[in-house]
Structure formats: structure tokens, C-alpha cells
FIKOLVEX-431101 format. One line per 3 residues: number of its first residue (from 1); their letters; for each residue z, y, x of N, C-alpha, C. Coordinates in steps of 0.05 Angstrom, whole numbers. Each point is the difference from the previous one (the first is absolute). Layout:
NUM	A	Z Y X Z Y X Z Y X  ... .
***
This chain:
1	MLT	-1 -19 15 0 21 -18 3 12 23  -17 30 -10 -2 23 16 35 20 -7  -4 14 12 32 11 10 -4 24 -32 .
4	KRA	22 3 -5 -1 33 -21 -21 18 0  6 9 36 -11 21 3 -35 -11 7  6 -5 7 -45 -7 6 -11 -2 -24 .
7	VAV	21 -12 -23 -17 -13 -25 5 32 -24  21 14 4 7 26 -8 -27 24 8  -8 -2 30 -7 16 0 -36 -7 -3 .
10	GLA	-2 -21 5 -29 -11 0 -11 2 -24  18 -21 -18 -19 4 -26 10 14 -20  18 30 10 -1 29 -19 -27 9 7 .
13	GAL	-8 -7 21 -32 13 -1 -28 -14 7  11 -40 -8 -27 -4 -1 -8 -8 -27  -14 17 -9 -6 -2 -35 -25 22 20 .
16	CLA	29 -90 2 -8 8 0 -4 -16 4  -171 -48 -53 -27 16 17 -22 -14 -13  -45 24 -17 -17 -21 -14 -5 -16 23 .
19	TAA	-11 -31 -2 0 -11 19 -28 -3 8  8 -5 32 -30 4 15 12 -22 23  -31 -2 14 10 -19 34 17 23 13 .
22	CGA	16 -17 5 34 12 22 -3 -1 28  -24 -8 10 -4 2 28 -17 22 8  3 6 32 -1 28 4 -35 -7 5 .
25	SSS	-16 21 3 -36 3 1 5 26 9  -29 -3 26 -8 21 16 -5 32 -31  13 21 22 -2 27 -11 -31 -2 -12 .
28	PTT	-3 23 -22 -28 11 -7 -1 22 4  15 11 16 -4 27 17 -1 5 32  -25 4 0 5 2 34 17 29 17 .
31	QTA	22 -19 20 1 22 8 -2 29 24  -3 22 -6 1 13 13 9 5 26  -5 20 26 21 9 20 16 11 -12 .
34	AGT	17 -10 11 29 25 1 0 31 -7  8 10 -28 2 24 2 -26 13 -20  -22 -23 -5 -28 10 -12 5 -15 -23 .
37	RAA	-19 11 -23 2 -14 -27 -16 -18 -4  11 -22 -14 -17 -24 -15 -15 10 -19  -23 -22 -4 -15 0 -39 21 9 -13 .
40	GYP	3 16 -21 12 3 -23 31 9 0  4 19 20 24 10 17 -15 33 4  29 14 -2 23 -9 -15 3 0 -22 .
43	VSI	35 -13 9 4 -2 -44 30 1 8  16 16 -18 28 9 -4 13 -17 -18  30 -8 0 14 -9 -8 26 13 -7 .
46	ENC	4 7 -31 25 14 -4 19 -22 2  20 0 9 25 -30 4 21 16 1  26 5 -16 24 10 4 5 31 9 .
49	GQS	-20 7 -5 6 38 5 -16 3 17  -20 -15 13 -10 1 22 -34 -9 -1  -15 20 16 -28 -14 -3 -12 3 26 .
52	TTY	-3 -28 4 -18 -6 22 -22 -6 3  -13 0 18 -31 0 5 -3 -14 17  -27 -22 -13 -11 -23 22 -26 8 7 .
55	TRA	-7 3 31 -27 4 0 -17 -30 17  13 -21 -12 -14 -26 16 25 -21 -21  -17 -26 -5 24 -20 -10 29 -2 19 .
58	PSR	18 -10 -7 22 -7 27 -12 -29 9  5 -6 24 -6 -22 9 26 -12 18  29 17 3 17 -23 2 26 12 -24 .
61	VVV	2 -22 -10 17 7 -19 25 -19 -6  24 14 -1 22 -11 2 13 7 -38  15 -28 -5 11 -4 -22 22 -5 0 .
64	MNG	23 17 -3 27 -5 -5 8 -22 -22  21 -4 5 8 -24 -16 14 13 -31  22 6 3 8 16 -24 -3 -29 -23 .
67	ASV	5 -21 4 2 -27 -10 -25 2 -18  -17 5 -3 -24 -5 -14 -28 -3 20  -19 -8 -30 -17 -9 19 -34 10 -12 .
70	AEV	16 25 -21 -27 10 -9 -13 13 22  -1 13 18 -15 17 10 -15 -21 20  12 -20 11 -16 -23 19 -25 -17 -15 .
73	SAL	16 5 -32 -23 -23 -11 -16 24 -15  3 18 1 -28 24 -15 -18 1 23  16 2 25 -31 -5 24 -14 -20 2 .
76	LAL	20 -27 -5 -13 -19 2 -25 -6 -21  9 10 -18 -12 -7 -28 -31 20 7  8 26 17 -28 22 -3 -8 -18 24 .
79	GLG	-4 -23 11 -7 -3 22 5 11 30  23 13 8 11 24 18 13 -25 22  10 -18 -4 12 -10 11 2 -3 30 .
82	DRI	-27 8 10 -12 1 26 21 26 8  11 24 -9 1 22 13 33 0 3  9 -25 -10 38 1 11 9 -10 18 .
85	VAN	16 13 13 5 -7 33 28 -8 -3  13 2 -25 26 -9 0 6 -3 -31  6 -16 -11 9 3 -17 35 -19 -3 .
88	GQS	12 19 -21 31 -4 -2 9 -24 -25  -25 8 -21 -4 -14 -25 -6 -31 -2  27 -10 -19 -8 -33 1 18 -3 -18 .
91	YGM	-2 -30 -31 10 4 -26 3 -37 13  -21 -2 18 12 -37 3 -23 -9 -32  -13 3 -11 -3 -8 -26 -20 16 -10 .
94	SEV	-23 -3 -19 -16 16 -14 -16 -13 -24  -7 12 -24 -17 -7 -20 -16 -5 8  -21 10 18 -20 1 11 -6 -24 28 .
97	AGR	-20 -12 -9 -2 -29 12 -8 11 31  17 -9 17 -10 10 37 7 24 7  11 19 -18 6 25 3 29 -4 29 .
100	AEA	20 -15 -15 22 -5 12 -2 0 32  -21 -22 -1 -3 -5 31 -25 16 18  -9 18 -18 -14 22 14 20 25 19 .
103	IKA	15 -3 -28 22 21 13 22 -10 20  3 -26 4 8 -5 19 -8 0 23  -28 -11 7 -14 8 23 -16 26 11 .
106	LPT	14 23 -11 -8 26 7 31 1 28  -10 26 5 19 6 37 16 9 -17  26 0 5 18 17 1 8 16 25 .
109	GDI	-13 -1 15 4 29 29 30 -14 15  0 -28 -4 32 -6 19 25 14 -3  -1 18 -20 26 20 2 28 -15 -16 .
112	KLN	20 11 11 25 -10 2 5 23 -26  10 -11 -17 6 23 -27 24 11 2  8 16 -18 25 6 -1 14 -5 -19 .
115	DAY	24 13 -2 26 -16 -18 -13 9 -33  -20 10 5 -18 6 -34 -23 -19 -8  6 -26 22 -21 -13 6 -32 6 1 .
118	DIP	-7 34 7 -21 3 7 2 9 31  -26 23 -5 -10 10 31 13 24 7  12 -4 27 25 22 1 -27 28 28 .
121	REA	5 17 -5 -11 17 2 -15 0 28  5 -1 23 -7 -4 26 -22 -29 -1  2 -18 -16 -17 -21 3 -19 11 -21 .
124	MLG	1 9 -23 -25 10 -15 -14 12 17  17 25 10 -14 19 26 -28 -16 24  12 -21 6 -11 -18 13 -20 -14 -5 .
127	LRP	2 -4 -27 -26 -14 -3 -27 20 -12  7 25 7 -29 19 3 -15 -3 -35  13 -3 -11 -13 1 -22 -17 28 -7 .
130	DLV	-19 -11 -25 -20 20 -6 5 5 -33  12 -15 -17 18 5 -27 22 -23 6  16 8 -15 22 -11 -7 8 -3 -27 .
133	LST	9 -21 -17 9 -2 -35 26 -5 2  9 19 -18 29 -16 -1 0 -1 -39  17 -14 -8 7 -4 -38 9 26 5 .
136	TSY	20 12 13 16 22 -21 7 12 36  7 28 -14 0 30 28 27 -16 14  16 -23 -12 22 -6 17 -13 -12 27 .
139	GFD	-23 -12 5 -7 -10 23 -15 22 24  4 25 -9 -2 23 16 29 24 1  17 -17 -9 32 9 12 5 3 20 .
142	AKN	8 25 13 13 -3 28 33 -17 3  8 8 -20 22 -3 -4 12 -38 6  -31 -7 -14 0 -26 8 -13 -17 20 .
145	GFA	-1 23 17 -9 -13 29 -33 -6 -5  -14 11 -19 -28 -1 2 -13 27 13  -26 -7 8 -17 25 -3 -8 9 -20 .
148	TRE	11 31 6 -11 22 -23 -28 5 -4  -13 11 -22 -18 -1 -1 -12 32 19  18 13 -3 -6 22 28 -6 -21 35 .
151	DLK	13 -15 -5 1 -15 27 -28 -9 1  -13 -10 -19 -17 -15 4 -31 16 -7  1 11 -9 -22 31 3 0 11 26 .
154	AVD	21 1 6 2 13 34 -15 -17 14  -4 -25 -1 -25 -22 16 -20 -10 -15  -11 18 -18 -29 0 -12 7 -29 -21 .
157	ART	28 3 -16 -1 -27 -24 3 8 -21  -19 -4 -19 -2 8 -21 38 -19 -22  9 4 -15 27 -13 -22 -12 -4 -17 .
160	YVS	-2 -18 -17 0 -11 -32 22 -8 -14  11 14 -19 25 -13 -20 -9 -13 -25  0 -22 -5 -9 -11 -29 14 14 -25 .
163	PQG	-22 3 -24 3 11 -16 31 -2 -5  12 20 -13 26 2 -10 28 -9 19  -10 -4 24 14 2 21 6 29 25 .
166	CDQ	-8 20 -26 9 16 15 33 11 4  11 -5 -29 23 8 -3 18 -26 1  -12 -20 6 21 -35 9 -2 0 -27 .
169	DTS	-7 7 -17 11 -8 -38 -20 -11 -7  2 -29 -7 -28 -23 -4 2 -2 -26  26 15 -15 5 -8 -34 -35 6 -17 .
172	RMT	-18 21 13 -12 0 -21 -27 -4 10  -5 -24 15 -24 -1 3 -13 -27 -25  -20 5 0 -14 -22 -9 -31 -7 5 .
175	VED	-11 -13 -4 -32 -8 3 -13 14 18  3 24 -16 -26 14 12 10 12 22  29 -4 7 1 15 37 -16 -21 11 .
178	SYT	-2 -31 1 -13 -21 16 -37 8 -3  -1 19 -27 -35 8 9 1 21 12  16 26 13 3 24 9 5 -8 28 .
181	LLR	16 -23 4 4 -3 24 -31 -24 17  -15 -11 -15 -25 -11 5 -12 28 6  2 16 -23 -27 22 4 7 15 27 .
184	DLG	24 10 6 4 7 23 -11 -11 24  5 -22 1 -8 -17 20 -29 -4 8  -17 0 -23 -25 6 -7 -4 22 15 .
187	KIF	9 17 -8 -19 32 5 11 8 35  23 -16 8 0 3 33 -8 -14 10  -11 -23 -11 -15 -20 21 -31 -3 -11 .
190	HVG	-3 18 -17 -29 9 -14 -14 -33 -6  19 -13 -8 -6 -19 -20 8 -3 -31  -9 24 -9 6 12 -29 -10 -23 -20 .
193	DRA	-26 -6 12 -16 -16 -22 22 -29 -2  13 -19 18 11 -20 -2 20 7 -16  23 22 10 23 7 -13 -9 -7 -40 .
196	EKL	-27 18 3 -3 2 -31 -1 -22 -26  -11 -16 24 -12 -28 -7 20 -19 -5  22 5 16 25 -15 -8 24 5 -21 .
199	IAA	-12 31 -3 18 9 -29 -19 -4 -23  -14 6 2 -25 -7 -18 0 -36 -10  6 -21 19 12 -17 -16 20 -8 -4 .
202	SKK	22 17 8 26 -1 -8 2 7 -30  -5 26 -5 -5 4 -23 -11 -16 -27  -18 -2 17 -17 -25 -29 12 -22 3 .
205	RIG	19 -15 11 15 -25 -2 21 9 -21  13 17 10 23 9 -15 -13 8 -29  -9 19 -7 -17 7 -11 2 -29 -33 .
208	DIA	-24 -24 20 3 -23 -18 21 -9 -7  34 2 16 11 -23 -5 20 20 -21  -3 23 2 10 23 -19 -8 -13 -26 .
211	AEV	-28 0 -6 -23 -15 -31 23 -25 3  -2 -12 13 18 -27 -15 19 9 -6  25 6 17 25 2 -14 4 19 -18 .
214	KGE	-19 20 -13 3 15 -27 11 -6 -14  28 13 -19 3 -10 -25 25 -23 9  0 -9 17 18 -16 6 26 4 5 .
217	KTP	27 -24 0 28 16 6 3 11 30  22 23 6 2 8 15 28 -14 20  -4 -20 12 28 -13 6 19 19 23 .
220	NVM	12 -13 -3 27 20 14 -3 -20 40  -4 15 14 -3 -14 29 21 5 24  4 -13 13 19 1 18 -11 -7 29 .
223	VVF	2 30 18 -20 -5 23 29 8 20  -6 -25 18 22 3 22 -14 -14 28  18 13 15 -9 -14 25 16 -21 10 .
226	SNM	-13 -21 11 8 -23 1 25 -5 23  27 -13 1 21 7 22 -2 21 17  -4 23 -19 13 34 19 16 5 -12 .
229	AMG	19 17 23 24 15 -2 -13 26 8  10 23 -24 -5 33 -6 19 2 1  19 0 -15 29 13 -5 19 -9 -4 .
232	GND	19 5 -13 26 -15 1 10 -22 -28  -10 2 -20 -6 -21 -21 -13 -28 3  1 -15 -10 -12 -26 -4 -33 -4 -4 .
235	FSS	-8 22 -9 -26 0 -3 -6 31 0  -9 13 25 -7 21 17 -29 7 8  -13 -25 -6 -31 7 10 -16 -6 -23 .
238	VAA	7 15 -31 -19 -9 -24 -15 27 3  -24 -7 -1 -21 28 -8 2 13 -28  12 28 6 -1 22 -29 -19 13 -10 .
241	NGI	-12 14 23 -21 21 -1 -19 -2 21  -26 10 -5 -26 -5 19 -21 -14 -4  -14 -4 8 -26 -10 -2 1 -31 -21 .
244	WND	18 -19 14 7 -21 -12 -4 2 -32  17 36 -12 0 -9 -25 -33 6 -19  -9 13 18 -30 11 -6 -15 -23 0 .
247	VLA	1 -22 17 -7 -26 2 8 -9 -24  17 -14 -5 18 -5 -28 -13 4 -30  -4 24 2 -6 23 -19 -35 -17 -11 .
250	KAG	-11 0 24 -27 -6 -1 -8 -30 -10  27 -15 20 -6 -26 -13 16 -7 -36  2 15 -12 9 2 -16 36 -8 -9 .
253	GRN	12 5 22 31 6 1 14 17 4  25 1 9 13 25 3 26 -6 25  14 12 5 24 -1 18 22 3 -18 .
256	AFA	4 -28 5 36 -3 -23 18 21 19  2 7 27 14 16 15 1 23 -1  -32 19 -3 -5 20 -2 23 28 4 .
259	SAS	15 -14 -29 20 25 -8 26 -8 21  2 -15 19 28 -1 13 -7 11 23  -16 24 13 -3 12 16 -19 21 11 .
262	TTS	6 15 -2 -20 27 7 -16 -2 30  9 -16 12 -14 -9 28 -18 -24 0  -6 -1 25 -25 -35 -7 11 -22 1 .
265	FAD	27 5 5 22 -29 -3 24 7 -14  1 -22 -12 28 -5 -13 20 -9 10  26 2 7 21 -16 4 21 -9 -25 .
268	LSK	-6 -33 -5 14 2 -30 28 -19 12  11 -6 -12 17 -26 -3 -2 -17 -18  5 -28 9 -9 -27 -22 4 9 -32 .
271	EKV	13 16 -3 4 -4 -30 -11 24 -7  -5 16 18 -29 21 -13 -25 -16 -5  -11 -22 18 -18 -13 -3 -2 -22 -16 .
274	AAE	18 -13 0 9 -17 -28 -3 9 -30  -6 26 -6 12 17 -15 -18 5 -12  -28 -4 7 -31 8 -5 -14 -26 -5 .
277	PVD	-9 7 -19 -24 -26 -6 -25 -3 8  5 -15 21 -23 5 19 -19 -25 -8  -32 9 -7 -16 -18 -10 -9 -10 22 .
280	ALV	-12 9 16 -11 -11 24 3 18 38  -1 -23 12 13 10 32 -25 -2 15  1 23 22 -24 4 19 24 14 20 .
283	VIS	-6 -29 19 15 8 28 -23 1 22  18 25 17 -26 3 21 2 -14 33  -4 -6 0 9 -5 31 -11 8 22 .
286	YND	17 10 22 -5 18 23 16 -18 17  -11 -14 11 -1 -22 23 13 -18 -7  2 -9 -20 20 -24 -20 -19 -30 8 .
289	PNP	8 -17 12 -17 -24 1 -3 -14 -29  19 4 -16 10 -16 -29 4 20 -15  -26 20 -12 14 20 -24 11 -21 -26 .
292	AAY	-18 -19 -2 -6 -15 -35 33 -12 7  7 -15 24 35 -1 -6 13 18 -13  -10 28 11 23 18 1 0 5 -40 .
295	ART	-28 -8 -3 -5 9 -28 13 -23 -23  3 -23 5 2 -18 -1 40 -5 -9  7 11 18 26 -6 7 17 26 -18 .
298	LLK	-13 29 1 1 16 -23 -4 -2 -34  -21 -21 -3 -2 -6 -32 29 -21 1  4 -14 18 22 -17 -10 19 17 0 .
301	EFP	10 28 13 28 5 1 3 23 -28  -27 -5 -13 -2 19 -28 -7 -9 -17  5 -40 -10 -14 1 -18 3 5 -28 .
304	QWP	8 20 0 -8 9 -35 -20 28 1  -1 9 25 -31 13 -1 -30 -20 -17  -15 18 -17 -21 -11 -4 -20 -12 19 .
307	AAK	0 11 30 -20 -11 20 21 -29 3  14 -9 2 18 -13 12 -7 -26 -21  0 4 -20 1 -23 -29 -38 -4 2 .
310	NDR	-16 18 5 -26 -7 1 -14 3 33  13 -4 23 -3 -5 24 -24 17 6  1 31 -6 -18 22 6 10 12 25 .
313	YTV	-17 -7 20 -1 23 26 -16 -4 16  -9 16 14 -20 6 19 6 7 26  -13 -8 26 11 15 20 -30 12 11 .
316	LSD	15 24 15 -23 18 7 12 10 29  -26 13 16 20 10 28 -17 26 1  -33 13 18 -4 18 -4 -20 17 -17 .
319	SIY	-6 -15 -27 -11 7 -22 16 18 -11  20 3 -6 20 21 -19 6 16 20  -2 14 23 5 23 12 -27 14 -9 .
322	LGP	5 22 11 -27 24 15 -25 -23 14  -21 1 2 -16 -8 10 -28 -14 -22  -21 -10 18 -14 1 -5 -6 -31 -23 .
325	SND	16 -6 -11 1 -31 -17 24 6 -24  -1 14 -9 12 6 -23 -11 -8 -27  -23 -12 -1 -8 -15 -20 12 -19 3 .
328	LAV	-3 -16 20 21 -23 6 11 -8 -14  20 18 3 32 -13 -9 0 8 -40  -22 24 -3 -4 7 -27 -12 -21 -15 .
331	DKI	-15 -16 18 -12 -28 -17 20 -24 1  7 0 19 28 -27 6 20 6 -23  14 21 -3 17 3 -20 1 4 -26 .
334	ARM	-33 10 -6 -11 -2 -21 6 -33 -15  -13 -15 16 -3 -24 -7 20 -18 -6  20 13 22 24 -14 -8 17 10 -19 .
337	LHP	-4 24 -9 15 14 -31 -14 -15 -21  -29 2 3 -16 -4 -25 -16 -18 2  -2 -25 4 -3 -28 14 -24 3 -32 .
340	DAF	5 -11 -21 -10 5 -24 -35 20 0  15 24 8 -27 8 -7 -24 0 25  11 -11 22 -21 -6 14 -18 -30 0 .
343	AQA	15 -21 -14 -2 -20 -17 -25 4 -28  3 25 -13 -19 -4 -22 -19 7 6  -12 18 23 -11 16 19 -14 -18 17 .
346	GRG	3 -23 0 -11 -27 10 3 13 40  15 16 5 9 3 24 24 -12 15  7 -8 -14 27 -14 3 -3 -12 33 .
***
């Protein structure tokens, strides 16, 4: 199990994909000599109150940890894996076939991580990046031992904080933020056409699912991280607000504990959890080798739940987070919640 500090830091900013081949491919943009402009440039990105201009596509990208895989998965989905010189992100599993293996194969920069399980300032500068991606602004905070955006700008490195990460409050995040991430990276790397194809495919799939579940009852769903401790109560890793609520809504469900906290996560007692009529369970695995076992244990612990009586649960990893595969989470959850709707449509 991760430490409380690592989980709290990472998961608060991990918000954390359209299906695409996840292997690296060669860049569509030919790089020009340093200091010159490549075709399609300059482009500017507004990010956390800063405007950053790119005169060419980045070629030395560092992806900070943040307990997320949104950024690295988006890069792979866009065919930009060959630009990564150091990747700090990994979940160990994915709904996308081959993605976890592709992430594992990326260079890590051989960095000794700091107490926040991320890349410290001097090591970051030593990597000579031209673009650094962070899930939240935490990754550029000097108080935490990281290189600041100003530090990196001084060595001609651009920086990017993912959508809703500027104030480190991911409770407002939606699937649309995943599309923003793809569009921004598409613009930065001059592969906007790829980004738009991924977005269009995701929107179509989600729209088709919404049509299948229209008019169905809306079950209460508990979303919880398997075998994690983030607070002082028995259930301190319950998802309350954020992108998972949008995913649930698109799948025809609702978060049973959305009102339990105003933040992304709720820290709940066993009594509070037991009192809620949970119709279905979504267990999110973060490097847990057997999240299904955790789900079965939880259902056994609360036999009064409709979810326990119907053995209704599913396990997810990266698709319910910010990133390019939210449509996979919507599809998997919708089929769990509304199997009859898909059976009647001949798509079960």
C-alpha cells in the first residue's frame, strides 16, 4: 500500500482514455535547428494564467508522476512516445490492451525520486527537458523540492499543468477536461488532427452508450480505491467528486457518496458506508495486483447492499481518470449497471 502522503498528493492531482494504439511512433513534424520555427508554428497555449509559445514540437519531454497516467497515456495515444526522455507515471494495469506494457517500456531517466515520489529539482534540470508535464501545479512547487516553472523557463523548457490542476482542486473535473488535454497536446505537438479523431471517437462511443441507457433507472454507485488509506476513517479512499461522477452519469449511474464531501475524496466511517444503499461497486486499482478480491471482500462485508445481493461490481484502472480513454470506463460501467439494455440491443 502506498503511504498516506503519496496517495493524498498523487490522487488529489490524478485526475486519475479514446481507444488508440499505445505504442510510440515517429513524429509527423520534422524538427528544425534550435531557435528556428517549424512548419505550423508558432503556437501559444494558455495554461494556469501563463501564455506559453512553442516554435517547434518538443523533443525532450519529462512526465512527472502525480500518481496519474493521464499525461503519458495521452502522449502514447497521440503517437508521441518517442518524445519522452523520462516518465514518472505508471499504474501497472490499463483497460487499453498493451498500454501498461508500453508505459513500462518508456525511459525513466534513472532518477532517484524525492519523498513525494517524484522528480526533484536538480534531477529535473539535469534531464535537459524542453517540456515538462505535471498533473497539478504541485509538481512545480519549490516548497516540495521541485523545479518551478520559472526555473524551467530559464533553461528554455516549457511547462504544462493538466486541466483543473492549476489550483490542485480536481473536484470539478469532467470528461471534457480529457478532451482539453488531448487538444492542448495536439496543438503543442502539431498533431491536432490525431487529437480530434480520438475525441470524435470517444464522443461517438459515449453518445451511443447514452442512447442505450436512456430511460433506465439510475443506480447508486460506490467508487473506491482498492487497499488504500488516505485519511483516518475505515474508508478514506472513496471517490466523491470529480471526473468519475461525469463518467458515472454518462453510464447511467450516480455517485452514492457525492454529497459526503465537497472535495474529490470522502473519508468515511464504516457506519456511514453501511447506511448507504449501494447498488453497484466500482473498484479502482492503483498498482493493486488483485482489485477483484478487494471488491468481493467489500461486498461480503456489506451483505445488505443491493450490490452484494446481485454481485454487481466492476474493476477499472486508468480509464476513469483524466486521459484519452474515458469512453472505455463509460462502456464498462454502463454494461454492469444496465445489462438488459445492451442485451435487448443485441450488443451484449
